[in-house]
Structure formats: structure tokens, C-alpha cells
N, C-alpha and C positions, 0 to 999 in steps of 0.2 A: 496631449500626448507626447514625447521625445519617442523616436526611433531609433536613438544613439542608447539607451538602458536598456541593462543586462543583468535578468534578474538570475537569482538559481534554478534549477530543475527539481520539481517538485517530485519528479520520481526517483530524481538519488537524494532526495533528502528521506523519503519516508523507505528507501531502499537501505537508507543509512541507518532507519531506528529499526527498522527489522532484522534485517538478515545476519543471522549467527542468534539473535536474540529469544531469551527462555520465555515462551507464553504457552499458559494452561498447561504449563508442570514438562513442556518438549521444547529440543531448541526447533526453531526455526527457518527453514531456510526460502531464500526471496530471491524473485526476481523480473524480467519485464520479458520472459518467454519460459514458456513449460519444457523444461529438459526430459526425451523420451527415450527410453533405453529401443535395444535394439527389434523387441517386442510389440515399441507402439505403445509401453504403458508407462508411464509418469517414473522420473524417477525421485531422490532428494526428497520424500517425503518426511514432513509437512511440508508443502509449497505455497506460498505467497507469491501470487502473478499479481505485479502493479502496470495498468493499463491507462495512460494517457486518455482523457476521454472531450477533456475540451481549456481552453485556456483564454483569459479574456485578459488583456491590459487596460490599465486605466491613467489613471493621470501620477499615481504614487505609487500603485501595487497592482500586483497580478494576481490573479482569482483563478487558481485550477482544479478543474475538477478529476478525481481521481475513484478509477474500476481497482477492488480489491478483491480475487478470486482464489481465498484456501482450499488447499487440495488437500487431502488427508484421509487415513482410513474410516469406516462407514463410525459413524457418530462421533468422531473425533473432531471434522472441522468447524464445526460450529461453535463450542468452546473455544476453540483457536481462536477463531474469525472475533469474537466477542472480547476476548482478551487484546488482542494485537488493535481492538478499535478502541478500549478502553486506556491503554497502553500509550498510544502515540497521540492520541487529542490533548491540545493546551495551546499556551501560548507562549510564547519567547523561544522556540524550542530553536535550540544551535545542537548542527551537526558538522563533519567535513568538508561537506556538499556545500553549507547555506545555512541560512538561517531563516524558519518559516514564524513570522506574525504571532497565525494563527493554521492548527490544524482542527480540523472539525469534522464531523458524521452525522446526516440530520436524519438517517433511516438508521434503524437496528442492523444486523445480522442476519441472513437468512443462510438458511442449507435444502438442500437437493443433491438425488442421488445420480452423480456422473459417471461412473461402473457399476457392477456387482458387488463388487469390495469398496470403492471410495468415492467419498461425498466431496460436495465444494460446495461452499460458503461463499455468500457475495454480500459486499458491502462498498457503500461509497466515502471520498473522504473529499473533504473541499480545503485546500490548503490557498491561505493567502501570504506572497511575497514581498517584499520589497528590490527596490532594484539592489545592487551589487555595485559600492563604491572603490 
């Protein structure tokens, strides 16, 4: 393994693919933290929070695990999560932040109540990237 290799940030790639796009008929916001208003309530809904879980660098690529959490009004989070998962997965994906060889999701999205009026759906993504040359 060469320590001089630089890889694109997998979370930035996903933010490029999700932020401001339409999924399940609604425009979705995305970021690495959930914006909260002065009353402690989430803002900018629906919102996808991207969290880096782990990254493993091999000889020629980097394999990154990402957790995606969709916050939306009750019963809307799961269809949005399913649409995001379906649309971002693929091969040879180019974004302003770099290129992903593969984005895949091994498990279906699942939802649960977050508050009395909001739901949270979660799914994981696996991102494989080659180094920036």
C-alpha cells in the first residue's frame, strides 16, 4: 500500500449526488449533520444525514462504508430512503468531488419513528474509489 495515494471523499461524492435532487417527488437536502432550529426541531426536511462509518484502503482502491439517515415527516422517510438508495447505486459514477467505481447497498432501507411527527429511515452504502491521479 502506498501512503502517498489520495482518494476522493466518499461522503462528498454522496452529498454531490443527493443534495438538492428530487427523490420520491420531493427535493431533498443533505449534509453531515442534522440542522436544528432554536426549539431543538430538525430543519430543512426532508434531510439525509451522511455519516462515515469506516474506510479501508487497499493496494489500488478504498472501500468506505457510509450510513445514510433520512429524516422526514411521518411515513415519508422510507419512500425517500428507498428512492435515494435506488438512484445513487451504480458503477463509474462521476461527481464534482471525484469518481466512484461502485456504490452499492447490501441491505434494504428501514424506518422507525424519530419524534411524534417525524420518521427516520436508515440504510448503508458501500463506496469503492480509486486514487486521484
